[in-house]
C-alpha positions in Angstrom: 0.0 0.0 0.0 2.8 2.4 0.9 4.6 1.5 -2.3 1.5 2.2 -4.3 1.0 5.5 -2.6 4.7 6.4 -3.2 4.4 5.4 -6.9 1.3 7.6 -7.2 3.0 10.6 -5.7 6.1 10.2 -7.9 3.9 9.7 -11.0 1.9 12.8 -10.1 5.1 14.8 -9.7 6.4 13.7 -13.0 3.1 14.5 -14.7 3.1 17.9 -13.0 6.6 18.5 -14.2 5.7 17.7 -17.7 2.3 19.5 -17.7 3.3 22.8 -16.0 5.9 23.9 -18.6 3.5 23.2 -21.4 0.8 25.2 -19.6 3.2 28.0 -18.9 4.1 28.0 -22.6 0.4 28.2 -23.6 0.0 31.2 -21.3 3.0 33.0 -22.8 1.6 32.5 -26.3 -1.8 33.8 -25.2 -0.2 36.8 -23.5 1.6 37.6 -26.7 -1.6 37.4 -28.7 -3.4 39.5 -26.1 -0.5 42.0 -26.2 -0.7 42.3 -30.0 -4.5 42.6 -29.8 -4.1 45.3 -27.1 -1.6 47.2 -29.2 -4.0 47.0 -32.2 -6.9 48.2 -30.0 -4.7 51.0 -28.6 -3.7 52.0 -32.2 -7.4 51.9 -33.3 -8.3 53.9 -30.2 -5.7 56.5 -30.9 -6.8 56.6 -34.5 -10.4 57.1 -33.4 -9.3 59.9 -31.0 -7.4 61.5 -33.8 -10.5 61.1 -36.0 -12.7 62.8 -33.5 -10.1 65.6 -33.1 -9.9 65.9 -36.9 -13.6 66.0 -37.2 -13.9 68.6 -34.5 -11.2 70.7 -36.1 -12.8 70.3 -39.5 -16.2 71.5 -38.2 -14.4 74.4 -36.6 -12.6 75.3 -39.9 -15.8 74.9 -41.9 -17.5 77.3 -39.5 -14.6 79.7 -39.9 -14.8 79.2 -43.7 -18.5 80.0 -43.6 -17.8 83.1 -41.5 -14.9 84.1 -43.8 -17.2 83.7 -46.8 -19.8 85.9 -45.1 -17.0 88.5 -44.3 -15.8 88.4 -47.9 -19.4 88.9 -49.1 -19.8 91.8 -46.7 -16.5 93.3 -47.9 -17.5 92.9 -51.5 -20.7 94.8 -50.7 -18.7 97.5 -48.9 -16.3 97.7 -51.9 -19.3 98.0 -54.3 -20.7 100.8 -52.1 -17.3 102.5 -51.9 -16.9 102.3 -55.7 -20.3 103.8 -56.3 -19.5 106.6 -53.8 -16.2 107.1 -55.7 -18.1 107.3 -59.0 -20.4 109.9 -57.5 -17.5 112.0 -56.2 -15.8 111.8 -59.6 -19.0 112.9 -61.3 -19.4 115.8 -58.8 -15.8 116.8 -59.4 -16.4 116.9 -63.2 -19.6 118.9 -62.7 -17.9 121.4 -60.3 -14.9 121.7 -62.7 -17.3 122.5 -65.6 -19.1 125.1 -63.5 -15.7 126.5 -62.4 -14.7 126.8 -66.0 -17.9 128.6 -66.9 -17.5 130.9 -63.9 -14.0 131.6 -64.9 -15.0 132.5 -68.4 -17.7 134.8 -67.0 -15.2 136.4 -64.7 -12.8 136.9 -67.6 -15.5 138.5 -69.8 -16.5 140.9 -67.0 -12.9 141.8 -66.4 -12.5 142.4 -70.1 -15.6 144.6 -70.2 -14.4 146.7 -67.2 -11.0 147.0 -68.7 -12.5 148.2 -72.0 -14.7 150.8 -70.3 -11.9 152.0 -68.2 -9.8 152.5 -71.3 -12.7 154.5 -72.8 -13.1 156.7 -69.7 -9.4 157.2 -69.4 -9.3 158.2 -73.1 -12.0 160.9 -72.5 -10.2 162.2 -69.4 -7.0 162.5 -71.3 -8.8 164.5 -74.1 -10.4 166.7 -71.5 -7.1 167.3 -69.9 -5.4 168.1 -73.2 -8.2 170.3 -74.5 -9.0 172.0 -71.2 -12.1 171.6 -69.2 -15.3 172.9 -70.9 -18.4 173.1 -68.8 -21.8 172.1 -70.2 -23.0 175.7 -69.7 -20.3 177.0 -72.0 -21.3 174.5 -74.7 -24.9 175.5 -74.5 -24.3 179.3 -74.3 -22.0 179.2 -77.3 -25.0 178.0 -79.5 -25.6 180.2 -82.6 -29.3 179.7 -82.6 -32.1 177.8 -80.9 -31.8 174.8 -83.2 -28.1 174.6 -82.5 -28.9 174.9 -78.8 -31.3 171.9 -79.0 -28.7 169.8 -80.9 -26.1 170.6 -78.3 -28.4 169.9 -75.5 -29.3 166.5 -77.0 -25.6 165.7 -77.6 -24.8 166.6 -74.0 -27.7 164.4 -72.7 -26.4 161.5 -74.8 -22.8 162.0 -73.5 -24.1 162.1 -69.9 -26.3 159.1 -70.4 -23.4 157.1 -71.9 -21.1 158.1 -69.1 -23.7 157.1 -66.6 -24.3 153.8 -68.4 -20.5 153.1 -68.5 -20.2 153.9 -64.8 -23.2 151.8 -63.9 -22.1 148.9 -66.1 -18.6 149.1 -64.6 -20.0 149.1 -61.1 -22.2 146.1 -62.0 -19.4 144.2 -63.6 -17.1 145.0 -60.7 -19.7 143.6 -58.4 -20.0 140.6 -60.8 -16.2 140.1 -60.7 -16.2 140.2 -56.9 -19.0 137.7 -56.8 -17.4 135.4 -59.4 -14.1 135.5 -57.6 -15.9 134.3 -54.4 -17.7 131.6 -56.5 -14.4 130.6 -58.0 -12.8 130.3 -54.6 -15.7 128.4 -53.2 -15.7 126.0 -56.2 -12.0 125.6 -55.9 -12.4 124.7 -52.2 -15.2 122.3 -53.1 -13.0 120.6 -55.7 -10.2 120.4 -53.2 -12.6 118.9 -50.6 -14.0 116.4 -53.2 -10.5 115.4 -54.1 -9.7 114.9 -50.4 -12.9 112.8 -50.0 -11.9 110.8 -53.1 -8.4 110.2 -51.6 -10.0 109.0 -48.4 -12.5 106.8 -50.3 -9.7 105.3 -52.4 -7.6 104.6 -49.3 -10.6 102.9 -47.7 -11.1 101.0 -50.9 -7.5 99.8 -50.9 -7.8 98.8 -47.3 -11.0 96.8 -48.0 -9.4 95.2 -51.0 -6.4 94.2 -48.9 -8.7 92.9 -46.2 -10.6 90.9 -48.8 -7.3 89.4 -50.1 -6.2 88.5 -46.6 -9.6 86.9 -45.9 -9.4 84.9 -49.2 -5.8 84.0 -48.5 -6.6 82.9 -45.0 -9.6 80.9 -46.3 -7.4 79.3 -49.0 -4.7 78.5 -46.4 -7.2 76.9 -44.1 -8.6 74.9 -47.0 -5.1 73.8 -47.9 -4.2 72.9 -44.4 -7.5 70.9 -44.2 -6.5 68.9 -47.3 -3.0 68.1 -46.0 -2.3 64.7 -44.3 0.2 65.1 -41.5 3.2 62.9 -41.2 2.0 61.6 -37.9 -1.3 60.5 -39.3 0.4 58.9 -42.3 2.9 57.1 -40.1 0.2 55.7 -37.9 -1.7 54.4 -40.9 1.4 52.9 -42.5 2.2 51.1 -39.2 -1.2 49.6 -39.1 -1.2 48.7 -42.8 2.3 47.3 -42.6 1.1 44.8 -39.9 -2.0 43.8 -41.8 0.1 43.5 -45.0 2.6 41.2 -43.2 -0.3 39.0 -42.0 -1.8 39.0 -45.5 1.7 38.1 -47.0 2.0 35.2 -44.6 -1.3 33.9 -45.6 -0.5 34.3 -49.3 2.9 32.7 -48.7 1.2 29.7 -47.0 -1.3 29.5 -49.8 1.4 29.8 -52.5 3.5 27.1 -50.8 0.5 24.9 -50.7 -0.3 25.6 -54.3 3.3 25.1 -55.3 3.4 21.8 -53.6 0.2 20.8 -55.3 1.5 22.0 -58.6 4.8 20.2 -58.1 3.1 17.0 -57.2 0.9 17.4 -60.3 3.8 18.2 -62.5 5.8 15.3 -61.1 2.9 13.1 -61.8 2.4 14.5 -65.3 6.1 15.0 -66.1 5.8 18.8 -66.5 7.4 21.7 -64.5 5.7 24.1 -62.0 5.1 27.7 -63.2 7.3 30.4 -61.7 5.7 32.8 -59.3 5.6 36.5 -60.3 7.4 38.6 -57.7 7.7 41.9 -59.6 5.5 44.9 -58.7 3.1 46.1 -61.5 4.5 48.5 -64.0 3.0 51.5 -65.7 -0.5 51.1 -67.0 -1.3 47.9 -65.2 -3.8 49.4 -62.8 -7.5 50.0 -63.5 -9.0 53.5 -63.2 -10.5 53.7 -59.7 -13.7 55.5 -60.8 -16.4 54.6 -63.4 -15.2 57.4 -65.7 -12.2 59.7 -65.9 -12.6 62.6 -63.5 -11.1 66.1 -63.2 -7.8 66.0 -61.3 -8.0 68.8 -58.7 -4.7 68.2 -57.1 -1.6 66.4 -58.7 1.1 64.2 -57.1 4.3 65.8 -56.1 6.2 68.3 -54.0 5.3 71.9 -54.1 5.9 75.1 -52.2 3.1 76.3 -49.9 2.2 79.8 -51.3 1.8 81.2 -47.8 4.4 79.5 -45.6 6.9 78.8 -48.4 7.5 75.4 -46.9 7.8 72.3 -49.1 4.8 70.0 -49.0 4.3 66.7 -50.8 0.9 65.6 -52.0 1.3 61.8 -52.0 -1.5 61.0 -54.4 -3.9 62.6 -56.8 -7.3 64.1 -56.0 -10.1 63.1 -58.4 -13.3 65.2 -58.1 -16.6 63.3 -58.3 -20.1 63.7 -56.8 -20.9 62.2 -53.4 -21.8 58.5 -53.7 -19.9 57.8 -56.9 -18.6 54.2 -56.9 -14.9 53.7 -56.2 -13.4 50.6 -57.9 -10.5 48.4 -57.0 -7.5 49.2 -59.2 -6.4 45.6 -59.3 -6.9 42.2 -57.6 -5.8 42.1 -54.0 -6.6 41.8 -50.3 -8.1 44.6 -48.2 -5.8 45.4 -45.4 -7.5 48.6 -44.2 -11.2 49.4 -44.3 -11.9 52.0 -41.6 -11.5 55.7 -40.5 -8.0 57.0 -40.5 -7.8 60.6 -39.3 -6.8 62.9 -42.1 -7.7 60.3 -44.7 -11.2 60.0 -43.3 -12.9 56.7 -44.2 -10.1 54.8 -46.0 -9.5 51.6 -47.9 -6.0 50.1 -48.6 -5.7 47.1 -50.9 -2.5 45.0 -50.9 -1.9 43.7 -54.4 1.1 41.7 -53.5 4.8 42.2 -54.4 4.9 45.4 -52.3 2.2 47.2 -54.1 -0.7 49.0 -52.3 -3.4 51.3 -53.5 -5.1 53.7 -51.1 -8.5 55.2 -51.4 -9.3 58.2 -49.1 -12.1 60.5 -48.0 -14.8 57.9 -48.6 -18.3 59.0 -47.5 -19.7 57.8 -44.1 -21.3 54.4 -44.6 -19.7 54.2 -48.0 -17.1 51.4 -47.4 -18.4 48.2 -49.1 -15.6 45.8 -48.1 -14.0 44.6 -44.9 -10.5 44.0 -43.8 -9.3 40.6 -45.1 -11.7 40.6 -48.1 -10.3 39.5 -51.5 -11.3 41.9 -54.3 -11.1 41.8 -58.0 -10.0 44.5 -60.4 -13.0 46.8 -61.2 -15.0 45.6 -58.2 -16.9 48.4 -56.3 -15.2 48.8 -52.9 -16.6 52.1 -51.7 -18.2 55.5 -52.6 -16.8 59.0 -53.0 -17.2 61.4 -50.1 -15.5 64.2 -48.2 -14.6 62.7 -44.8 -11.4 63.5 -42.9 -9.3 66.5 -43.9 -11.3 67.3 -47.1 -13.2 70.3 -48.2 -15.1 68.8 -51.1 -16.3 65.5 -52.6 -13.3 63.7 -54.2 -11.3 60.5 -54.2 -7.8 60.8 -52.8 -6.0 57.9 -54.7 -2.4 56.7 -53.9 -0.2 54.1 -55.3 2.6 52.8 -53.0 5.5 50.6 -53.9 7.1 49.1 -50.8 5.2 51.7 -48.7 6.7 54.6 -50.7 4.2 56.8 -52.6 4.7 57.0 -56.3 2.9 59.1 -59.0 -0.3 57.1 -59.7 -0.8 58.6 -63.2 1.6 56.3 -65.1 0.0 53.2 -63.5 -3.4 54.3 -64.8 -2.4 54.8 -68.4 
């Protein structure tokens, strides 16, 4: 009995020694899986947080855009009013200048008349001085008869009347000259004031035009910033896609090995040779167009200088403008490795075509992703719909081609 009990204890100890390491090994593997799942969940949580922040920022920018548009419209209205006021001032200046010219001509004519009469009066005074002063009584008393007396009387009356008219006209014209001089000065002052007002209005117009340009520039800058995908967002997406691509590659490798073994066995049985696998990435013109028809390209691939900051910025794909809901098509056969929201890209799909080739489809509308991660897709298959999610200001497809994760110009691959 003691021997049996001892044997049982020894056997139990050996079994425990054998089982415990295996159980420990199983726990370690589980922990690794849990750790990977935890990292993936953390990455997705961070992505969702970034997405929420991006959406909040986008809503804020869109509100600012709307306010900026309102401000620009208000400025345009003010500029229109200012221009109309400027036109009125210019018309008033023209009118006053015409009046001033007419007043000047009248003044000049009055001065010429006064000058002419003054010459006449001076000429008579000079004659009187040279011939001696003769009184009207002497002229009348020296008449030879009554008829001569009447003639002389009428002549004297005419001379007196003429002198009186000359003096009255001169007096009137001198008053006219004084009045016209005042008018000229007033009109000159008015023209000067109008020119001053015009200068102020023009300065105000320049200020408003500059303010409008600043508003437009600010709006354009915000829109551009809204379209840009940050390096951090891209890095996070690539990290996630890289992991999914590696898993997909492992599955493809296993499937390829199985297929190769089957083909080798079949070839061995049939006496032929197994076909060689294609390991080269696709070359130009091998990808299908990602939309049902050719769209307007609103932004090209490549590095460019930001017109406001002067910094170099690279657009890693092409933007193809299409209405909301337009079908997005897979550019080639492959496996979906990303089908979710990714911050600046918005709702995004990435397809791994093998041999290091990915295609990326960004800014898909909410609810517009038709595939799931792990799905196999065929060239031309509908995978999503055009939208404007993420850092986007209008409906379009952001399309990228990446070779070994590096962005390349998609255009040659679509020809």
